Structures are given as C-alpha cells and as structure tokens.
VEXLUMTI-114253 format. One line per field, with one value per atom (N, C-alpha, C): atom name; residue number from 1; x, y, z; chain. Coordinates in Angstrom, 3 decimals. Example, Ala and Ser with C-alpha at 12.3 -4.5 7.8 and 13.67 -1.06 7.14 Angstrom:
BEGIN
atom: [N:CA:C:N:CA:C] $
n: [1:1:1:2:2:2] $
east: [13.190:12.300:13.200:12.850:13.670:12.900] $
north: [-5.690:-4.500:-3.300:-2.250:-1.060:0.030] $
up: [7.800:7.800:7.800:7.080:7.140:7.870] $
chain: [A:A:A:A:A:A] $
This chain:
BEGIN
atom: [N:CA:C:N:CA:C:N:CA:C:N:CA:C:N:CA:C:N:CA:C:N:CA:C:N:CA:C:N:CA:C:N:CA:C:N:CA:C:N:CA:C:N:CA:C:N:CA:C:N:CA:C:N:CA:C:N:CA:C:N:CA:C:N:CA:C:N:CA:C:N:CA:C:N:CA:C:N:CA:C:N:CA:C:N:CA:C:N:CA:C:N:CA:C:N:CA:C:N:CA:C:N:CA:C:N:CA:C:N:CA:C:N:CA:C:N:CA:C:N:CA:C:N:CA:C:N:CA:C:N:CA:C:N:CA:C:N:CA:C:N:CA:C:N:CA:C:N:CA:C:N:CA:C:N:CA:C:N:CA:C:N:CA:C:N:CA:C:N:CA:C:N:CA:C:N:CA:C:N:CA:C:N:CA:C:N:CA:C:N:CA:C:N:CA:C:N:CA:C:N:CA:C:N:CA:C:N:CA:C:N:CA:C:N:CA:C:N:CA:C:N:CA:C:N:CA:C:N:CA:C:N:CA:C:N:CA:C:N:CA:C:N:CA:C:N:CA:C:N:CA:C:N:CA:C:N:CA:C:N:CA:C:N:CA:C:N:CA:C:N:CA:C:N:CA:C:N:CA:C:N:CA:C:N:CA:C:N:CA:C:N:CA:C:N:CA:C:N:CA:C:N:CA:C:N:CA:C:N:CA:C:N:CA:C:N:CA:C:N:CA:C:N:CA:C:N:CA:C:N:CA:C:N:CA:C:N:CA:C:N:CA:C:N:CA:C:N:CA:C:N:CA:C:N:CA:C:N:CA:C:N:CA:C:N:CA:C:N:CA:C:N:CA:C:N:CA:C:N:CA:C:N:CA:C:N:CA:C:N:CA:C:N:CA:C:N:CA:C:N:CA:C:N:CA:C:N:CA:C:N:CA:C:N:CA:C:N:CA:C:N:CA:C:N:CA:C:N:CA:C:N:CA:C:N:CA:C:N:CA:C:N:CA:C:N:CA:C:N:CA:C:N:CA:C:N:CA:C:N:CA:C:N:CA:C:N:CA:C:N:CA:C:N:CA:C:N:CA:C:N:CA:C:N:CA:C:N:CA:C:N:CA:C:N:CA:C:N:CA:C:N:CA:C:N:CA:C:N:CA:C:N:CA:C:N:CA:C:N:CA:C:N:CA:C:N:CA:C:N:CA:C:N:CA:C:N:CA:C:N:CA:C:N:CA:C:N:CA:C:N:CA:C:N:CA:C:N:CA:C:N:CA:C:N:CA:C:N:CA:C:N:CA:C:N:CA:C:N:CA:C:N:CA:C:N:CA:C:N:CA:C:N:CA:C:N:CA:C:N:CA:C:N:CA:C:N:CA:C:N:CA:C:N:CA:C:N:CA:C:N:CA:C:N:CA:C:N:CA:C:N:CA:C:N:CA:C:N:CA:C:N:CA:C:N:CA:C:N:CA:C:N:CA:C:N:CA:C:N:CA:C:N:CA:C:N:CA:C:N:CA:C:N:CA:C:N:CA:C:N:CA:C:N:CA:C:N:CA:C:N:CA:C:N:CA:C:N:CA:C:N:CA:C:N:CA:C:N:CA:C:N:CA:C:N:CA:C:N:CA:C:N:CA:C:N:CA:C:N:CA:C:N:CA:C:N:CA:C:N:CA:C:N:CA:C:N:CA:C:N:CA:C:N:CA:C:N:CA:C:N:CA:C:N:CA:C:N:CA:C:N:CA:C:N:CA:C:N:CA:C:N:CA:C:N:CA:C:N:CA:C:N:CA:C:N:CA:C:N:CA:C:N:CA:C:N:CA:C:N:CA:C:N:CA:C:N:CA:C] $
n: [1:1:1:2:2:2:3:3:3:4:4:4:5:5:5:6:6:6:7:7:7:8:8:8:9:9:9:10:10:10:11:11:11:12:12:12:13:13:13:14:14:14:15:15:15:16:16:16:17:17:17:18:18:18:19:19:19:20:20:20:21:21:21:22:22:22:23:23:23:24:24:24:25:25:25:26:26:26:27:27:27:28:28:28:29:29:29:30:30:30:31:31:31:32:32:32:33:33:33:34:34:34:35:35:35:36:36:36:37:37:37:38:38:38:39:39:39:40:40:40:41:41:41:42:42:42:43:43:43:44:44:44:45:45:45:46:46:46:47:47:47:48:48:48:49:49:49:50:50:50:51:51:51:52:52:52:53:53:53:54:54:54:55:55:55:56:56:56:57:57:57:58:58:58:59:59:59:60:60:60:61:61:61:62:62:62:63:63:63:64:64:64:65:65:65:66:66:66:67:67:67:68:68:68:69:69:69:70:70:70:71:71:71:72:72:72:73:73:73:74:74:74:75:75:75:76:76:76:77:77:77:78:78:78:79:79:79:80:80:80:81:81:81:82:82:82:83:83:83:84:84:84:85:85:85:86:86:86:87:87:87:88:88:88:89:89:89:90:90:90:91:91:91:92:92:92:93:93:93:94:94:94:95:95:95:96:96:96:97:97:97:98:98:98:99:99:99:100:100:100:101:101:101:102:102:102:103:103:103:104:104:104:105:105:105:106:106:106:107:107:107:108:108:108:109:109:109:110:110:110:111:111:111:112:112:112:113:113:113:114:114:114:115:115:115:116:116:116:117:117:117:118:118:118:119:119:119:120:120:120:121:121:121:122:122:122:123:123:123:124:124:124:125:125:125:126:126:126:127:127:127:128:128:128:129:129:129:130:130:130:131:131:131:132:132:132:133:133:133:134:134:134:135:135:135:136:136:136:137:137:137:138:138:138:139:139:139:140:140:140:141:141:141:142:142:142:143:143:143:144:144:144:145:145:145:146:146:146:147:147:147:148:148:148:149:149:149:150:150:150:151:151:151:152:152:152:153:153:153:154:154:154:155:155:155:156:156:156:157:157:157:158:158:158:159:159:159:160:160:160:161:161:161:162:162:162:163:163:163:164:164:164:165:165:165:166:166:166:167:167:167:168:168:168:169:169:169:170:170:170:171:171:171:172:172:172:173:173:173:174:174:174:175:175:175:176:176:176:177:177:177:178:178:178:179:179:179:180:180:180:181:181:181:182:182:182:183:183:183:184:184:184:185:185:185:186:186:186:187:187:187:188:188:188:189:189:189:190:190:190:191:191:191:192:192:192:193:193:193:194:194:194:195:195:195:196:196:196:197:197:197:198:198:198:199:199:199:200:200:200:201:201:201:202:202:202:203:203:203:204:204:204:205:205:205:206:206:206:207:207:207:208:208:208:209:209:209:210:210:210:211:211:211:212:212:212:213:213:213:214:214:214:215:215:215:216:216:216:217:217:217:218:218:218:219:219:219:220:220:220:221:221:221:222:222:222:223:223:223:224:224:224:225:225:225:226:226:226:227:227:227:228:228:228:229:229:229:230:230:230:231:231:231:232:232:232:233:233:233:234:234:234] $
east: [137.671:136.614:135.304:134.116:132.960:131.708:131.238:129.879:130.405:128.969:129.300:130.106:129.856:130.711:132.095:133.181:134.483:134.774:134.209:134.503:132.963:133.320:132.320:131.857:130.429:130.051:128.828:129.182:127.645:126.995:127.267:125.764:124.980:125.369:124.604:123.981:124.447:123.633:122.653:122.615:122.080:120.546:121.144:120.082:118.989:119.750:118.985:118.376:118.843:117.785:116.756:116.645:115.039:113.822:114.147:113.498:114.064:114.562:114.475:113.389:114.007:113.400:111.059:110.761:109.858:109.286:110.292:109.944:109.764:110.617:110.437:109.213:109.069:107.764:106.126:106.434:105.375:104.828:106.028:105.724:105.655:105.978:105.492:103.957:103.513:101.991:101.140:101.784:101.018:100.872:102.237:102.032:101.130:100.832:100.009:98.379:98.831:96.881:96.679:97.746:96.552:96.849:97.594:97.416:96.017:96.080:95.040:93.933:93.321:91.227:92.210:92.737:92.301:91.923:92.399:91.499:89.994:89.929:87.900:87.935:86.889:85.990:85.025:84.173:83.573:82.144:81.003:80.086:79.146:78.863:78.497:78.880:80.820:80.715:81.867:81.618:82.186:83.564:84.285:85.543:86.417:87.849:88.143:87.597:87.723:87.157:86.101:85.143:83.555:83.107:83.790:84.417:84.771:85.566:86.232:85.399:84.793:83.509:82.333:81.932:80.912:81.750:81.757:82.478:83.015:83.716:84.073:82.449:81.937:80.457:79.352:79.778:78.702:78.908:81.079:81.214:80.654:80.184:80.356:81.795:82.119:83.759:83.600:82.256:83.013:83.540:84.428:85.239:86.577:87.089:87.805:88.016:88.945:89.771:90.110:89.333:90.637:91.130:92.179:93.015:94.008:94.199:94.652:96.149:96.889:98.445:99.082:100.545:101.077:101.792:102.929:103.093:101.840:103.200:102.061:101.367:100.501:100.315:101.092:101.145:101.384:100.270:99.182:97.893:98.491:97.395:97.912:96.779:96.723:95.954:96.542:96.515:97.217:97.013:96.900:96.106:95.877:96.517:96.995:96.229:96.438:95.492:93.829:94.342:92.424:92.280:93.385:93.345:93.507:92.712:92.737:93.603:94.906:95.288:96.080:95.595:94.613:95.632:96.138:97.501:96.171:96.684:95.900:94.978:95.719:94.732:93.459:94.314:93.142:92.032:92.374:91.506:90.254:90.809:89.464:89.534:90.599:90.112:88.740:88.286:86.435:87.013:87.729:87.656:87.954:88.137:88.370:88.910:89.983:91.352:91.377:91.314:91.580:90.296:89.176:88.484:88.454:89.647:90.200:91.231:92.083:93.085:92.207:91.853:90.724:90.128:89.471:88.452:89.434:90.077:91.912:92.144:92.427:93.065:91.500:90.484:89.193:89.631:89.622:90.138:90.512:91.751:92.801:92.107:91.549:90.092:89.523:88.803:87.716:88.502:89.874:90.815:90.939:91.442:91.540:90.449:89.323:87.765:87.958:87.873:87.839:89.200:90.203:91.112:91.930:92.103:92.781:94.063:94.135:94.917:96.734:97.088:98.028:98.453:97.223:97.720:98.155:97.396:98.333:99.250:99.764:101.086:102.218:101.658:102.172:103.086:101.859:102.054:102.580:102.736:103.676:104.743:105.117:106.936:107.658:106.558:107.409:108.853:108.715:109.831:110.873:110.711:111.811:112.477:111.416:111.701:112.907:112.521:113.080:114.467:114.883:116.090:116.961:116.260:116.726:117.471:116.394:116.342:118.127:118.507:119.822:120.645:120.687:121.779:121.648:121.495:121.341:122.501:122.359:123.256:124.740:125.023:126.339:126.819:125.974:126.482:126.874:126.137:126.122:127.515:127.752:129.905:130.267:129.619:131.343:131.245:130.586:130.921:131.461:131.293:132.426:133.878:133.636:135.319:135.915:134.975:135.651:136.055:136.612:137.015:136.402:136.583:136.135:134.296:133.802:132.288:131.949:132.424:132.309:131.503:132.497:131.769:130.954:130.933:130.282:128.327:128.337:127.753:126.503:128.097:127.164:126.862:127.567:127.089:125.445:125.475:123.820:122.398:123.477:122.549:121.371:123.091:122.531:121.502:122.225:121.058:119.186:119.305:118.426:117.450:118.234:118.109:117.333:118.328:117.707:116.432:116.241:115.378:113.931:113.617:112.623:112.051:112.851:112.302:111.293:111.798:111.838:110.169:109.824:108.473:107.474:108.149:107.260:107.055:107.690:106.910:105.941:106.383:105.222:103.725:104.303:103.228:101.822:102.387:102.446:101.860:101.879:101.064:99.311:98.951:97.624:96.821:97.759:97.215:96.871:97.659:97.360:95.824:96.510:95.159:93.483:93.903:92.467:91.987:92.600:91.957:91.680:92.527:91.724:90.589:90.385:89.151:87.984:88.357:87.773:86.792:88.177:87.400:86.824:87.053:86.122:84.565:84.519:82.938:82.123:82.714:82.709:81.887:82.889:82.052:80.674:81.293:80.515:78.581:78.710:77.268:77.088:77.695:76.833:76.830:76.952:76.620:77.743:78.559:79.411:80.189:80.312:80.770:80.046:79.900:79.310:80.318:79.377:80.381:81.049:81.242:82.550:83.055:82.747:83.957:84.607:84.035:84.828:86.043:85.782:87.006:87.938:87.749:89.076:89.209:88.647:89.276:90.478:89.571:89.975:91.770:91.332:93.294:94.185:93.700:94.605:95.064:94.513:94.804:95.472:94.962:96.054:97.373:97.182:99.068:99.391:98.659:99.266:100.056:99.406:99.527:100.538:100.882:102.006:103.463:103.496:104.700:105.278:103.720:104.193:104.930:104.403:104.954:106.372:106.761:108.247:108.628:108.740:109.437:109.307:108.652:108.571:109.734:109.055:110.320:111.915:112.363:113.592:113.923:113.414:114.025:114.104:113.471:113.419:114.776:115.245:116.365:117.464:117.648:118.876:119.134:117.729:118.571:119.095:118.369:119.384:120.718:120.704:122.014:123.362:122.631:123.693:123.754:123.127:123.122:124.184:124.021:125.018:126.628:126.474:127.473:128.498:127.308:128.108:128.387:127.661:128.155:129.424:129.293:131.025:132.576:132.064:133.038:133.306:131.729:131.475:132.880] $
north: [78.765:78.492:78.837:78.466:77.808:78.824:78.915:79.977:80.982:81.445:82.559:83.785:83.604:85.122:84.999:84.040:84.168:83.481:82.995:82.822:83.234:82.819:82.421:80.651:80.632:79.627:78.922:78.052:78.098:77.633:76.685:76.290:76.900:78.344:79.248:79.867:80.135:80.507:79.920:78.882:77.809:77.493:77.374:77.567:79.255:80.124:81.268:82.263:81.362:82.064:82.193:80.817:80.374:80.984:80.734:81.773:83.280:83.886:85.191:85.516:84.724:84.715:84.855:83.333:83.489:84.570:85.527:86.287:87.857:87.614:89.382:88.977:87.977:87.720:88.142:87.510:87.600:88.692:89.989:91.454:92.098:91.518:92.064:92.076:90.293:90.263:90.939:91.458:91.979:93.672:94.477:96.054:95.786:94.888:94.976:94.615:94.228:93.536:94.564:95.389:96.498:97.520:97.692:98.943:98.542:97.608:97.278:98.009:97.333:97.057:98.501:99.233:100.132:101.286:101.953:102.228:101.633:100.322:100.466:100.494:101.870:102.044:101.196:100.451:100.207:100.447:99.852:101.232:100.681:100.620:101.164:102.342:102.731:103.681:103.724:102.009:101.916:102.106:102.110:102.810:101.180:101.431:100.249:99.853:101.212:101.174:100.796:101.391:101.114:99.713:99.051:97.480:96.708:97.321:96.304:96.879:97.639:98.072:96.976:97.426:95.595:94.740:94.330:92.836:92.127:93.676:93.392:93.152:93.921:94.488:93.216:92.855:92.040:90.043:90.105:89.026:89.462:90.563:90.698:90.952:92.023:92.581:94.178:94.389:95.880:96.883:95.944:96.620:96.450:96.485:96.148:97.157:97.599:99.764:99.513:100.628:100.573:101.608:101.874:103.092:103.303:104.633:104.989:104.627:104.105:104.404:105.065:105.112:105.558:104.132:104.780:103.904:103.657:102.291:102.418:100.379:100.069:98.686:98.166:99.088:98.839:98.296:97.538:97.463:95.435:96.116:94.739:94.852:93.591:93.622:93.211:94.133:93.825:93.051:91.676:90.781:91.352:91.762:92.249:92.995:93.835:95.966:95.317:94.445:94.270:96.208:96.027:96.959:96.522:96.599:97.326:98.186:98.276:99.215:99.332:100.417:100.250:101.301:101.611:101.838:103.353:104.978:105.584:105.798:104.840:104.336:103.378:102.052:101.648:101.500:102.818:103.090:104.018:104.972:105.862:105.046:104.640:103.928:103.092:104.349:102.892:102.111:101.446:100.754:99.200:98.936:97.162:96.399:97.301:96.800:97.203:98.312:99.100:98.308:97.670:96.963:95.440:94.837:93.894:93.436:94.389:94.724:95.072:95.662:95.782:94.983:94.145:92.280:91.791:91.583:90.878:90.589:92.180:92.518:91.872:92.137:92.347:90.332:90.404:88.256:87.922:88.735:88.109:88.328:89.442:89.344:88.462:88.075:87.171:85.433:85.597:83.983:84.297:85.859:86.014:85.595:85.632:85.274:83.761:83.401:82.061:80.731:82.011:81.373:80.164:80.728:80.250:79.395:78.514:77.664:78.529:78.075:78.764:80.066:81.022:81.942:81.792:81.586:81.605:80.891:80.175:79.007:80.392:80.920:82.547:83.361:83.853:85.251:84.474:83.236:82.756:82.650:82.220:81.716:83.389:84.333:85.402:85.881:85.842:86.221:85.305:84.172:82.730:83.786:83.643:83.787:84.910:85.954:87.766:87.214:86.549:85.726:85.278:84.354:83.545:83.853:84.511:84.944:85.855:86.148:87.112:86.211:85.963:84.939:83.350:83.219:82.041:81.930:83.341:82.901:83.122:83.576:84.268:83.365:82.229:81.075:79.898:79.352:78.951:79.463:80.694:80.207:80.654:80.964:80.557:79.199:78.352:76.832:76.672:76.952:76.892:76.549:78.043:78.289:77.439:76.632:75.887:74.489:73.638:72.496:71.513:70.269:68.917:69.072:68.269:67.963:68.853:69.480:70.916:71.707:72.698:73.231:73.111:71.475:70.608:71.159:70.873:70.461:72.733:73.458:74.988:75.501:75.267:75.088:74.658:73.577:73.136:73.572:74.457:75.098:76.074:77.023:77.869:77.772:76.426:75.931:76.161:75.616:74.966:77.021:77.410:78.636:79.443:79.748:80.286:79.390:77.982:77.351:77.564:78.841:78.888:79.482:80.790:81.846:80.888:79.408:78.593:78.658:78.063:77.467:78.674:79.820:80.862:81.347:81.044:81.373:80.512:78.432:77.847:77.524:77.824:78.398:79.998:80.819:82.355:82.307:80.223:80.554:79.846:79.278:78.660:79.681:80.879:81.827:82.703:83.456:83.946:83.141:82.103:81.764:82.355:81.343:81.382:83.491:83.620:84.930:85.828:85.520:85.628:84.915:83.411:82.533:83.614:83.792:83.922:86.076:86.578:87.670:87.458:87.440:86.769:86.333:85.346:84.981:86.041:87.563:88.118:89.065:89.305:90.211:90.125:88.139:87.798:88.072:86.873:86.885:88.335:89.699:90.793:91.900:90.758:91.847:93.517:92.949:94.294:94.598:94.185:93.627:92.407:93.372:92.534:91.225:90.135:88.894:89.232:90.443:90.766:91.369:92.246:92.892:91.984:91.158:90.031:89.334:88.889:87.856:89.410:90.496:91.114:91.383:91.327:91.068:89.129:88.328:87.732:87.606:88.546:88.571:89.567:90.725:90.296:89.627:89.282:88.559:87.477:86.599:85.715:86.407:87.298:87.998:88.002:88.171:89.172:87.531:87.169:85.077:84.873:85.268:84.093:84.928:86.274:86.628:86.427:84.923:84.667:82.817:82.847:81.638:81.773:82.811:83.191:83.325:83.541:83.694:82.751:81.246:80.003:79.973:79.436:78.813:79.989:80.710:81.858:81.027:80.954:80.464:79.181:78.110:76.797:76.478:76.874:77.380:77.883:78.940:79.326:78.240:77.125:76.566:75.550:74.649:73.546:74.011:75.335:76.029:75.411:76.255:76.140:74.645:73.914:72.117:72.085:71.496:71.586:72.608:72.954:73.796:73.279:72.496:71.757:70.417:70.018:68.485:68.706:69.801:69.609:69.469:70.494:70.067:68.866:68.549:66.711:65.996] $
up: [99.492:100.193:99.090:100.277:99.304:99.366:98.783:98.065:97.084:96.921:95.993:97.198:98.103:98.822:98.687:97.961:97.850:96.170:95.668:94.094:93.064:92.042:90.850:90.925:91.569:91.735:90.950:90.070:89.008:89.344:91.094:91.133:91.545:92.440:92.675:91.492:91.213:89.706:88.860:89.185:88.089:89.448:90.582:91.543:92.193:91.696:91.429:90.506:89.043:88.012:87.733:88.236:88.007:88.899:90.046:91.266:91.189:90.415:90.326:88.568:87.680:86.575:87.176:88.104:88.397:89.712:90.110:91.291:89.727:89.071:88.325:87.627:86.730:86.482:87.135:88.410:89.218:89.531:89.718:90.118:88.729:88.283:86.276:86.155:86.315:86.658:87.776:88.483:89.612:89.486:88.856:88.876:86.958:86.471:84.825:85.256:85.920:86.722:87.230:88.204:89.685:88.629:87.520:86.409:86.269:85.512:84.310:84.875:86.298:87.023:87.935:87.972:88.687:87.279:86.507:85.785:85.235:86.061:86.405:87.449:87.502:88.326:88.411:90.059:90.282:89.436:89.156:89.189:89.806:91.152:92.282:92.967:92.679:93.435:94.435:95.166:95.978:96.379:96.820:97.627:97.885:98.016:99.182:100.522:100.985:102.619:102.948:101.832:101.724:101.841:100.709:100.431:101.684:102.737:103.444:104.935:105.027:106.011:106.999:105.031:104.733:105.301:104.376:104.797:106.152:107.172:108.273:109.091:108.820:109.685:109.162:107.550:108.041:108.797:108.578:109.398:111.043:111.685:113.238:113.432:112.733:113.383:113.161:114.029:113.978:114.408:115.760:116.882:115.779:114.271:113.384:112.731:112.801:113.000:111.379:110.767:108.686:109.003:108.654:108.792:107.256:107.079:106.184:105.898:105.527:105.353:104.495:104.632:103.409:103.209:101.636:101.045:99.866:98.480:97.898:97.811:97.830:98.377:99.786:100.727:101.925:102.705:101.525:103.075:103.204:104.902:105.670:107.053:107.194:108.323:109.913:110.363:111.819:113.145:112.911:114.267:115.837:116.063:117.616:117.270:117.014:117.427:117.170:115.968:115.595:114.150:113.751:112.297:111.177:109.966:108.634:108.217:107.663:107.374:105.539:105.741:103.817:103.236:102.200:101.490:100.736:100.143:100.478:99.133:98.268:96.622:96.678:97.738:98.294:98.907:100.049:101.035:99.773:99.308:98.440:96.840:96.688:95.445:94.550:94.064:93.916:92.791:92.123:91.483:92.025:90.922:91.054:91.646:91.485:91.984:93.398:93.643:95.346:96.027:95.334:96.123:96.342:95.756:95.037:96.358:96.561:97.431:99.292:98.968:100.840:100.929:100.058:100.652:101.188:100.081:100.583:102.399:102.225:104.111:104.402:104.027:104.823:105.125:104.382:104.680:105.387:105.672:106.836:108.169:108.218:108.913:109.822:108.597:108.658:108.793:108.602:109.360:110.784:111.294:112.286:113.399:112.883:113.291:114.508:112.941:113.157:114.050:114.130:114.374:113.541:111.943:111.324:111.875:111.135:111.834:111.303:109.541:109.528:109.678:109.643:109.602:111.582:112.633:113.782:114.195:112.758:112.967:112.087:111.287:110.950:112.072:112.590:113.673:114.588:115.130:116.193:115.824:114.100:114.042:113.636:113.400:112.933:114.091:115.089:116.159:115.893:115.740:115.170:113.795:112.777:111.631:111.786:112.350:112.033:112.513:113.456:113.983:113.817:112.892:111.901:110.479:110.142:108.513:108.368:109.222:110.063:110.071:111.222:111.936:111.926:111.148:109.869:109.306:108.160:107.323:108.030:109.176:109.880:110.450:111.184:112.001:110.528:109.312:108.658:108.184:108.152:107.599:108.797:109.543:110.476:111.320:110.921:110.966:109.428:108.432:107.348:107.634:108.291:109.080:110.014:110.650:111.374:111.067:111.344:110.900:112.072:111.216:111.628:111.943:112.821:112.672:113.885:114.819:115.110:114.544:113.545:112.273:111.799:111.221:110.463:110.673:112.307:113.488:113.474:113.354:113.384:112.163:110.933:109.875:110.175:110.530:109.998:110.744:112.554:113.081:112.305:112.040:110.986:109.889:109.048:107.745:108.569:110.190:110.195:110.945:111.306:111.499:110.055:109.084:108.254:108.016:107.418:107.560:107.763:108.707:109.145:108.191:107.777:106.807:104.581:105.252:104.204:104.641:106.017:106.425:106.853:107.057:107.154:105.517:103.994:103.456:102.513:103.104:102.640:103.805:104.649:105.314:105.026:104.837:104.015:102.266:102.144:100.648:100.510:102.065:102.540:102.602:103.453:104.270:103.328:102.057:101.302:100.168:99.830:99.148:99.565:100.762:101.529:101.531:102.266:102.071:100.861:99.410:98.422:98.153:98.330:98.726:99.453:100.896:101.265:100.860:100.378:99.706:99.219:97.308:96.341:96.721:98.012:98.160:99.230:99.487:100.190:99.855:98.294:97.187:96.710:96.324:95.630:96.347:97.492:98.229:99.332:99.678:99.675:98.786:97.559:96.467:96.331:96.264:96.577:95.091:94.205:93.483:92.098:90.535:89.721:89.269:88.789:88.562:87.398:86.698:85.664:86.664:87.443:88.224:88.942:89.603:90.288:89.233:88.249:87.637:86.971:86.741:87.661:88.239:89.794:91.127:91.051:90.359:90.029:89.582:88.380:87.839:89.057:89.766:90.327:92.053:92.306:93.719:93.020:91.914:91.438:90.979:90.606:89.813:91.464:92.498:93.870:94.242:93.797:95.267:94.394:93.203:92.558:93.636:93.627:94.403:95.463:96.527:97.543:97.303:95.891:96.187:94.925:94.454:94.496:95.478:96.219:98.286:97.914:98.258:98.814:98.287:96.883:95.922:96.146:96.379:96.792:97.937:98.928:100.417:100.549:99.612:99.404:98.680:97.865:96.960:97.352:98.425:99.042:100.022:101.041:102.294:100.848:99.757:99.521:99.187:98.480:98.336:99.221:100.447:101.958:101.869:102.206:101.992:101.278:99.988:99.001:98.952:99.463:100.513:101.190:101.662:103.542:102.594:101.720:101.089:100.646:100.153:99.019:100.309:101.407:102.163:103.050:102.855:103.829:102.736] $
chain: [A:A:A:A:A:A:A:A:A:A:A:A:A:A:A:A:A:A:A:A:A:A:A:A:A:A:A:A:A:A:A:A:A:A:A:A:A:A:A:A:A:A:A:A:A:A:A:A:A:A:A:A:A:A:A:A:A:A:A:A:A:A:A:A:A:A:A:A:A:A:A:A:A:A:A:A:A:A:A:A:A:A:A:A:A:A:A:A:A:A:A:A:A:A:A:A:A:A:A:A:A:A:A:A:A:A:A:A:A:A:A:A:A:A:A:A:A:A:A:A:A:A:A:A:A:A:A:A:A:A:A:A:A:A:A:A:A:A:A:A:A:A:A:A:A:A:A:A:A:A:A:A:A:A:A:A:A:A:A:A:A:A:A:A:A:A:A:A:A:A:A:A:A:A:A:A:A:A:A:A:A:A:A:A:A:A:A:A:A:A:A:A:A:A:A:A:A:A:A:A:A:A:A:A:A:A:A:A:A:A:A:A:A:A:A:A:A:A:A:A:A:A:A:A:A:A:A:A:A:A:A:A:A:A:A:A:A:A:A:A:A:A:A:A:A:A:A:A:A:A:A:A:A:A:A:A:A:A:A:A:A:A:A:A:A:A:A:A:A:A:A:A:A:A:A:A:A:A:A:A:A:A:A:A:A:A:A:A:A:A:A:A:A:A:A:A:A:A:A:A:A:A:A:A:A:A:A:A:A:A:A:A:A:A:A:A:A:A:A:A:A:A:A:A:A:A:A:A:A:A:A:A:A:A:A:A:A:A:A:A:A:A:A:A:A:A:A:A:A:A:A:A:A:A:A:A:A:A:A:A:A:A:A:A:A:A:A:A:A:A:A:A:A:A:A:A:A:A:A:A:A:A:A:A:A:A:A:A:A:A:A:A:A:A:A:A:A:A:A:A:A:A:A:A:A:A:A:A:A:A:A:A:A:A:A:A:A:A:A:A:A:A:A:A:A:A:A:A:A:A:A:A:A:A:A:A:A:A:A:A:A:A:A:A:A:A:A:A:A:A:A:A:A:A:A:A:A:A:A:A:A:A:A:A:A:A:A:A:A:A:A:A:A:A:A:A:A:A:A:A:A:A:A:A:A:A:A:A:A:A:A:A:A:A:A:A:A:A:A:A:A:A:A:A:A:A:A:A:A:A:A:A:A:A:A:A:A:A:A:A:A:A:A:A:A:A:A:A:A:A:A:A:A:A:A:A:A:A:A:A:A:A:A:A:A:A:A:A:A:A:A:A:A:A:A:A:A:A:A:A:A:A:A:A:A:A:A:A:A:A:A:A:A:A:A:A:A:A:A:A:A:A:A:A:A:A:A:A:A:A:A:A:A:A:A:A:A:A:A:A:A:A:A:A:A:A:A:A:A:A:A:A:A:A:A:A:A:A:A:A:A:A:A:A:A:A:A:A:A:A:A:A:A:A:A:A:A:A:A:A:A:A:A:A:A:A:A:A:A:A:A:A:A:A:A:A:A:A:A:A:A:A:A:A:A:A:A:A:A:A:A:A:A:A:A:A:A:A:A:A:A:A:A:A:A:A:A:A:A:A:A:A:A:A:A:A:A:A:A:A:A:A] $
C-alpha cells in the first residue's frame, strides 16, 4: 500500500526532514533567546504583568483582565473571555524576556479591539481545524483502501479536511507577526522599555516567530505528501 504507515517511503523522509530541522532550529533559537534575556532585568523594575497592564490601559482596555496560569510559556490571550493569561515567569518576571512576551500577548488584545481580520478568521476556523486535523488523515487512509473514483474522492475529501490545518498555520503568521509589531511599538511609545531593551525583545519575539513559520511549513509539506500518495495511486 501507500505511505509511511505501510512501508519505508523515501519521499516521506525527503519531505519531512527539512521542516523537522527548521522546527528544531526554531525551538533552539527560542530557548536560547528567552534564556538569555530572562537574565536581563528591566532597568525600571517593571514586570510582565505590569507592562501588559500599562499597554492595555493606554489602549482603553481596562476591562481586559490579566491572570497568572501554570506552565512555561503557556501565555495566551482569550478573545472570548477578554482575559490575558500569563505564565508565572512572565507574569512576575521583571526581565526583558518576560516583558516582551507579555507585551506580545497584549498585542493580541489590541488586535481584538480593532477586529483585526486575520485574527477573526483564525478564531472562526478553530473548530473546523480541530475537527479536520484528526479526522482528515483517517478519511484519507480509508479512501486509499477503497477502489475506483469513489475511493479517490474520499481521499481528496480527507486531504481537504486536513488542509485546514495548513490554512490555519498560514493565517497564524500575520496574526503573530502583527502582535509582535504592536508590542514593540507600545513598549517604545509608552516608554516602558529603553531602545536597548527593545532590541532584546526583538530577538525574543523574532525567534518565537520562527516556530510559527516552521509549523506552517510542516503543515503544507504534510498536505503535499498526501497529494503525492494519491497521485501514485492514480
């Protein structure tokens, strides 16, 4: 049969290795940058939660709450609850890395305020993506086991379902890049960090952005691999 599930497939490894290397490199850069600037304390002593609060208040978002959550780098903004959740190290950390991450998440709240298009699209497709990410490969494999045009049609439907993950990854890129841009602008205009400290924030957020690029490449490559398998069958 077809694919890495049934026999050793060189095509799978040829397609999978570059995104894997990119992902590992991106993760290494994130860990390195975050570790480096987690040791650099902010000159004014401001921590992540305080920086985020100032950014939100200046934007008229006093109703957005900030909560401490468990985990490491589990920081995120919940647009439905209007809550910015920061991990312990980011919430209380008075470091360049902590303030940078907190400001980035506050940037998502600023996007929500102006109904930033890509963010709204990403939120809208989340249920379909969650559904397609696990069901798509199953339907695709079932289609491969079936014969004729009907089986091919089922396989194509599975590819389309799983393809939603690639769309989600691509839509995520402008959302994350824009949030980082907003964060750095707010940190500068509000005088929260010095220009030298913002250079450190640049390195942390730019490294984090690579992980989203790696995820998008991985999703696209997987879809292309499924298409190649179906092409072999035909």
